[in-house]
N, CA, C and O atoms as a GROMACS GRO file, in nm:
protein
  348
    1MET      N    1  12.216  13.992  12.955
    1MET     CA    2  12.192  13.917  12.834
    1MET      C    3  12.244  13.992  12.711
    1MET      O    4  12.310  13.935  12.624
    2LEU      N    5  12.212  14.121  12.707
    2LEU     CA    6  12.256  14.203  12.594
    2LEU      C    7  12.407  14.215  12.591
    2LEU      O    8  12.469  14.219  12.484
    3ARG      N    9  12.466  14.220  12.708
    3ARG     CA   10  12.612  14.231  12.718
    3ARG      C   11  12.679  14.104  12.663
    3ARG      O   12  12.780  14.113  12.594
    4ILE      N   13  12.623  13.989  12.694
    4ILE     CA   14  12.677  13.862  12.643
    4ILE      C   15  12.664  13.856  12.492
    4ILE      O   16  12.755  13.812  12.423
    5LEU      N   17  12.550  13.899  12.441
    5LEU     CA   18  12.527  13.900  12.296
    5LEU      C   19  12.627  13.992  12.226
    5LEU      O   20  12.679  13.960  12.120
    6LYS      N   21  12.652  14.107  12.287
    6LYS     CA   22  12.748  14.202  12.231
    6LYS      C   23  12.887  14.140  12.223
    6LYS      O   24  12.954  14.151  12.120
    7TRP      N   25  12.931  14.075  12.330
    7TRP     CA   26  13.064  14.011  12.330
    7TRP      C   27  13.069  13.895  12.232
    7TRP      O   28  13.172  13.872  12.168
    8LEU      N   29  12.961  13.821  12.219
    8LEU     CA   30  12.955  13.710  12.125
    8LEU      C   31  12.967  13.759  11.982
    8LEU      O   32  13.041  13.702  11.902
    9LEU      N   33  12.895  13.865  11.949
    9LEU     CA   34  12.903  13.922  11.815
    9LEU      C   35  13.041  13.980  11.787
    9LEU      O   36  13.095  13.963  11.677
   10LEU      N   37  13.099  14.046  11.884
   10LEU     CA   38  13.232  14.104  11.869
   10LEU      C   39  13.337  13.994  11.849
   10LEU      O   40  13.426  14.008  11.765
   11THR      N   41  13.326  13.888  11.925
   11THR     CA   42  13.420  13.776  11.912
   11THR      C   43  13.405  13.708  11.776
   11THR      O   44  13.504  13.673  11.713
   12THR      N   45  13.282  13.690  11.731
   12THR     CA   46  13.257  13.630  11.600
   12THR      C   47  13.314  13.717  11.489
   12THR      O   48  13.376  13.666  11.396
   13LEU      N   49  13.293  13.847  11.498
   13LEU     CA   50  13.346  13.939  11.398
   13LEU      C   51  13.498  13.936  11.396
   13LEU      O   52  13.559  13.933  11.289
   14LEU      N   53  13.560  13.935  11.512
   14LEU     CA   54  13.705  13.928  11.520
   14LEU      C   55  13.757  13.798  11.461
   14LEU      O   56  13.859  13.798  11.391
   15LEU      N   57  13.690  13.689  11.488
   15LEU     CA   58  13.729  13.559  11.432
   15LEU      C   59  13.719  13.560  11.280
   15LEU      O   60  13.808  13.508  11.212
   16LEU      N   61  13.612  13.618  11.226
   16LEU     CA   62  13.597  13.627  11.081
   16LEU      C   63  13.706  13.713  11.018
   16LEU      O   64  13.758  13.681  10.911
   17VAL      N   65  13.740  13.823  11.084
   17VAL     CA   66  13.847  13.910  11.033
   17VAL      C   67  13.980  13.835  11.032
   17VAL      O   68  14.056  13.846  10.936
   18LEU      N   69  14.008  13.759  11.136
   18LEU     CA   70  14.132  13.680  11.140
   18LEU      C   71  14.134  13.574  11.031
   18LEU      O   72  14.238  13.554  10.968
   19ILE      N   73  14.024  13.507  11.009
   19ILE     CA   74  14.018  13.404  10.904
   19ILE      C   75  14.043  13.465  10.768
   19ILE      O   76  14.123  13.414  10.690
   20VAL      N   77  13.974  13.576  10.738
   20VAL     CA   78  13.993  13.643  10.608
   20VAL      C   79  14.135  13.692  10.594
   20VAL      O   80  14.194  13.683  10.486
   21SER      N   81  14.192  13.745  10.701
   21SER     CA   82  14.330  13.795  10.695
   21SER      C   83  14.429  13.683  10.665
   21SER      O   84  14.517  13.699  10.582
   22PHE      N   85  14.414  13.570  10.733
   22PHE     CA   86  14.506  13.459  10.711
   22PHE      C   87  14.488  13.394  10.574
   22PHE      O   88  14.581  13.334  10.521
   23GLN      N   89  14.369  13.406  10.516
   23GLN     CA   90  14.346  13.350  10.383
   23GLN      C   91  14.400  13.442  10.274
   23GLN      O   92  14.412  13.400  10.159
   24ASN      N   93  14.432  13.565  10.307
   24ASN     CA   94  14.476  13.662  10.207
   24ASN      C   95  14.614  13.717  10.240
   24ASN      O   96  14.634  13.838  10.240
   25LEU      N   97  14.707  13.629  10.268
   25LEU     CA   98  14.843  13.672  10.300
   25LEU      C   99  14.934  13.681  10.177
   25LEU      O  100  15.048  13.724  10.189
   26THR      N  101  14.885  13.640  10.062
   26THR     CA  102  14.969  13.646   9.942
   26THR      C  103  14.999  13.790   9.907
   26THR      O  104  14.917  13.880   9.929
   27LYS      N  105  15.117  13.812   9.854
   27LYS     CA  106  15.160  13.947   9.818
   27LYS      C  107  15.097  13.986   9.684
   27LYS      O  108  15.089  13.905   9.591
   28VAL      N  109  15.054  14.110   9.675
   28VAL     CA  110  15.002  14.165   9.551
   28VAL      C  111  15.076  14.296   9.523
   28VAL      O  112  15.121  14.365   9.615
   29GLN      N  113  15.087  14.328   9.395
   29GLN     CA  114  15.152  14.453   9.357
   29GLN      C  115  15.047  14.563   9.351
   29GLN      O  116  14.940  14.548   9.292
   30VAL      N  117  15.079  14.674   9.414
   30VAL     CA  118  14.991  14.790   9.414
   30VAL      C  119  15.065  14.903   9.344
   30VAL      O  120  15.176  14.940   9.385
   31HIS      N  121  15.004  14.957   9.240
   31HIS     CA  122  15.065  15.066   9.164
   31HIS      C  123  15.007  15.198   9.213
   31HIS      O  124  14.888  15.224   9.199
   32LEU      N  125  15.093  15.280   9.272
   32LEU     CA  126  15.053  15.411   9.321
   32LEU      C  127  15.130  15.517   9.243
   32LEU      O  128  15.249  15.538   9.265
   33LEU      N  129  15.060  15.583   9.154
   33LEU     CA  130  15.119  15.684   9.067
   33LEU      C  131  15.240  15.629   8.994
   33LEU      O  132  15.225  15.553   8.898
   34PHE      N  133  15.361  15.666   9.037
   34PHE     CA  134  15.480  15.624   8.964
   34PHE      C  135  15.559  15.515   9.036
   34PHE      O  136  15.669  15.480   8.993
   35SER      N  137  15.505  15.461   9.142
   35SER     CA  138  15.577  15.357   9.216
   35SER      C  139  15.492  15.231   9.228
   35SER      O  140  15.369  15.236   9.218
   36THR      N  141  15.558  15.122   9.250
   36THR     CA  142  15.490  14.994   9.270
   36THR      C  143  15.540  14.935   9.401
   36THR      O  144  15.660  14.925   9.425
   37ILE      N  145  15.446  14.896   9.485
   37ILE     CA  146  15.484  14.833   9.611
   37ILE      C  147  15.411  14.700   9.624
   37ILE      O  148  15.305  14.679   9.565
   38GLU      N  149  15.470  14.610   9.701
   38GLU     CA  150  15.407  14.481   9.727
   38GLU      C  151  15.354  14.480   9.869
   38GLU      O  152  15.426  14.510   9.965
   39LEU      N  153  15.228  14.444   9.880
   39LEU     CA  154  15.162  14.438  10.011
   39LEU      C  155  15.083  14.308  10.020
   39LEU      O  156  15.041  14.254   9.917
   40PRO      N  157  15.062  14.258  10.140
   40PRO     CA  158  14.972  14.144  10.154
   40PRO      C  159  14.830  14.184  10.112
   40PRO      O  160  14.787  14.297  10.135
   41GLN      N  161  14.761  14.092  10.051
   41GLN     CA  162  14.627  14.121  10.002
   41GLN      C  163  14.534  14.164  10.116
   41GLN      O  164  14.445  14.246  10.095
   42ALA      N  165  14.555  14.111  10.234
   42ALA     CA  166  14.472  14.149  10.349
   42ALA      C  167  14.488  14.297  10.382
   42ALA      O  168  14.391  14.363  10.421
   43VAL      N  169  14.608  14.350  10.367
   43VAL     CA  170  14.632  14.493  10.394
   43VAL      C  171  14.560  14.578  10.291
   43VAL      O  172  14.502  14.682  10.324
   44VAL      N  173  14.563  14.535  10.166
   44VAL     CA  174  14.494  14.608  10.059
   44VAL      C  175  14.343  14.607  10.084
   44VAL      O  176  14.277  14.709  10.069
   45LEU      N  177  14.289  14.491  10.122
   45LEU     CA  178  14.146  14.481  10.152
   45LEU      C  179  14.108  14.569  10.271
   45LEU      O  180  14.007  14.639  10.267
   46ALA      N  181  14.188  14.565  10.376
   46ALA     CA  182  14.160  14.646  10.495
   46ALA      C  183  14.168  14.796  10.462
   46ALA      O  184  14.086  14.874  10.510
   47SER      N  185  14.266  14.834  10.381
   47SER     CA  186  14.279  14.975  10.342
   47SER      C  187  14.158  15.021  10.263
   47SER      O  188  14.107  15.131  10.286
   48ALA      N  189  14.113  14.938  10.170
   48ALA     CA  190  13.995  14.974  10.090
   48ALA      C  191  13.872  14.985  10.180
   48ALA      O  192  13.789  15.075  10.160
   49LEU      N  193  13.859  14.897  10.276
   49LEU     CA  194  13.747  14.901  10.369
   49LEU      C  195  13.749  15.029  10.452
   49LEU      O  196  13.646  15.094  10.470
   50ILE      N  197  13.865  15.065  10.503
   50ILE     CA  198  13.878  15.185  10.585
   50ILE      C  199  13.851  15.311  10.503
   50ILE      O  200  13.783  15.402  10.548
   51ILE      N  201  13.905  15.315  10.381
   51ILE     CA  202  13.881  15.431  10.294
   51ILE      C  203  13.733  15.445  10.264
   51ILE      O  204  13.679  15.555  10.268
   52GLY      N  205  13.666  15.334  10.233
   52GLY     CA  206  13.522  15.337  10.208
   52GLY      C  207  13.443  15.383  10.329
   52GLY      O  208  13.347  15.458  10.316
   53PHE      N  209  13.483  15.337  10.446
   53PHE     CA  210  13.415  15.376  10.570
   53PHE      C  211  13.430  15.526  10.595
   53PHE      O  212  13.333  15.593  10.630
   54VAL      N  213  13.550  15.578  10.578
   54VAL     CA  214  13.575  15.721  10.600
   54VAL      C  215  13.497  15.804  10.498
   54VAL      O  216  13.441  15.908  10.533
   55MET      N  217  13.494  15.759  10.374
   55MET     CA  218  13.419  15.833  10.272
   55MET      C  219  13.270  15.835  10.306
   55MET      O  220  13.203  15.936  10.287
   56ARG      N  221  13.217  15.724  10.355
   56ARG     CA  222  13.077  15.717  10.393
   56ARG      C  223  13.048  15.813  10.509
   56ARG      O  224  12.944  15.878  10.511
   57LEU      N  225  13.139  15.821  10.605
   57LEU     CA  226  13.121  15.915  10.715
   57LEU      C  227  13.117  16.059  10.665
   57LEU      O  228  13.038  16.140  10.713
   58GLN      N  229  13.203  16.091  10.569
   58GLN     CA  230  13.206  16.226  10.514
   58GLN      C  231  13.077  16.258  10.439
   58GLN      O  232  13.023  16.368  10.453
   59VAL      N  233  13.029  16.164  10.360
   59VAL     CA  234  12.904  16.185  10.287
   59VAL      C  235  12.788  16.205  10.385
   59VAL      O  236  12.704  16.292  10.366
   60ASN      N  237  12.786  16.124  10.489
   60ASN     CA  238  12.680  16.136  10.590
   60ASN      C  239  12.686  16.272  10.659
   60ASN      O  240  12.583  16.334  10.683
   61ALA      N  241  12.806  16.317  10.692
   61ALA     CA  242  12.822  16.448  10.756
   61ALA      C  243  12.774  16.560  10.664
   61ALA      O  244  12.705  16.652  10.708
   62LEU      N  245  12.811  16.552  10.536
   62LEU     CA  246  12.767  16.655  10.441
   62LEU      C  247  12.615  16.654  10.426
   62LEU      O  248  12.553  16.760  10.416
   63TRP      N  249  12.556  16.536  10.423
   63TRP     CA  250  12.411  16.524  10.411
   63TRP      C  251  12.342  16.587  10.532
   63TRP      O  252  12.242  16.657  10.517
   64ARG      N  253  12.397  16.561  10.651
   64ARG     CA  254  12.337  16.618  10.772
   64ARG      C  255  12.349  16.771  10.774
   64ARG      O  256  12.254  16.839  10.814
   65VAL      N  257  12.463  16.824  10.732
   65VAL     CA  258  12.481  16.969  10.727
   65VAL      C  259  12.383  17.030  10.628
   65VAL      O  260  12.323  17.135  10.654
   66ARG      N  261  12.367  16.966  10.514
   66ARG     CA  262  12.275  17.016  10.412
   66ARG      C  263  12.131  17.020  10.466
   66ARG      O  264  12.060  17.119  10.448
   67ASN      N  265  12.090  16.912  10.532
   67ASN     CA  266  11.955  16.909  10.589
   67ASN      C  267  11.940  17.012  10.700
   67ASN      O  268  11.835  17.075  10.713
   68TRP      N  269  12.044  17.029  10.781
   68TRP     CA  270  12.039  17.127  10.889
   68TRP      C  271  12.023  17.268  10.832
   68TRP      O  272  11.943  17.347  10.883
   69ARG      N  273  12.098  17.298  10.727
   69ARG     CA  274  12.088  17.432  10.665
   69ARG      C  275  11.951  17.453  10.603
   69ARG      O  276  11.894  17.561  10.615
   70ALA      N  277  11.897  17.350  10.536
   70ALA     CA  278  11.765  17.362  10.475
   70ALA      C  279  11.659  17.385  10.582
   70ALA      O  280  11.568  17.466  10.564
   71LYS      N  281  11.669  17.313  10.694
   71LYS     CA  282  11.573  17.330  10.802
   71LYS      C  283  11.586  17.470  10.864
   71LYS      O  284  11.485  17.533  10.895
   72ALA      N  285  11.708  17.518  10.880
   72ALA     CA  286  11.728  17.652  10.936
   72ALA      C  287  11.670  17.759  10.844
   72ALA      O  288  11.609  17.855  10.890
   73ALA      N  289  11.689  17.742  10.714
   73ALA     CA  290  11.635  17.838  10.618
   73ALA      C  291  11.482  17.835  10.620
   73ALA      O  292  11.417  17.939  10.612
   74LYS      N  293  11.426  17.715  10.630
   74LYS     CA  294  11.280  17.702  10.634
   74LYS      C  295  11.224  17.765  10.761
   74LYS      O  296  11.122  17.834  10.756
   75ASP      N  297  11.290  17.743  10.875
   75ASP     CA  298  11.246  17.803  11.001
   75ASP      C  299  11.256  17.956  10.995
   75ASP      O  300  11.168  18.026  11.045
   76LYS      N  301  11.362  18.005  10.934
   76LYS     CA  302  11.380  18.150  10.921
   76LYS      C  303  11.269  18.209  10.834
   76LYS      O  304  11.217  18.317  10.863
   77GLN      N  305  11.234  18.138  10.727
   77GLN     CA  306  11.127  18.184  10.638
   77GLN      C  307  10.994  18.186  10.713
   77GLN      O  308  10.914  18.278  10.696
   78LYS      N  309  10.970  18.084  10.796
   78LYS     CA  310  10.846  18.080  10.875
   78LYS      C  311  10.840  18.198  10.971
   78LYS      O  312  10.736  18.264  10.983
   79GLU      N  313  10.951  18.224  11.040
   79GLU     CA  314  10.954  18.336  11.134
   79GLU      C  315  10.930  18.468  11.063
   79GLU      O  316  10.860  18.556  11.114
   80LYS      N  317  10.987  18.482  10.945
   80LYS     CA  318  10.971  18.605  10.868
   80LYS      C  319  10.825  18.623  10.827
   80LYS      O  320  10.771  18.733  10.836
   81SER      N  321  10.762  18.515  10.781
   81SER     CA  322  10.622  18.526  10.738
   81SER      C  323  10.530  18.551  10.858
   81SER      O  324  10.431  18.623  10.845
   82LEU      N  325  10.562  18.492  10.974
   82LEU     CA  326  10.482  18.519  11.094
   82LEU      C  327  10.498  18.663  11.139
   82LEU      O  328  10.401  18.726  11.183
   83ALA      N  329  10.619  18.715  11.130
   83ALA     CA  330  10.644  18.854  11.170
   83ALA      C  331  10.570  18.950  11.077
   83ALA      O  332  10.517  19.052  11.122
   84GLU      N  333  10.567  18.918  10.948
   84GLU     CA  334  10.498  19.006  10.853
   84GLU      C  335  10.347  19.000  10.872
   84GLU      O  336  10.280  19.103  10.861
   85SER      N  337  10.294  18.882  10.900
   85SER     CA  338  10.149  18.870  10.918
   85SER      C  339  10.105  18.928  11.053
   85SER      O  340   9.990  18.972  11.067
   86GLY      N  341  10.193  18.928  11.149
   86GLY     CA  342  10.160  18.983  11.282
   86GLY      C  343  10.167  19.134  11.286
   86GLY      O  344  10.106  19.195  11.374
   87SER      N  345  10.239  19.196  11.194
   87SER     CA  346  10.255  19.342  11.198
   87SER      C  347  10.139  19.415  11.141
   87SER      O  348  10.140  19.538  11.138
   0.00000   0.00000   0.00000
């Protein structure tokens, strides 16, 4: 049952992506520093989506590293205080 639901959701998502892509085939000008290029609007939208996704992954990774370091420092402090009280 779950497998069928997964395929149904994946197919629906793919269909929505195709519809949005075909609705945004008009060319738009993109200015990158000193050059201007023309791309289909769907490519620009997909690029922005991918860039946003990658940035979110990086922020999440940094957040996890920060929490991991804070937890490690807290554990080290606990061990130090236990060692001092035990001596």
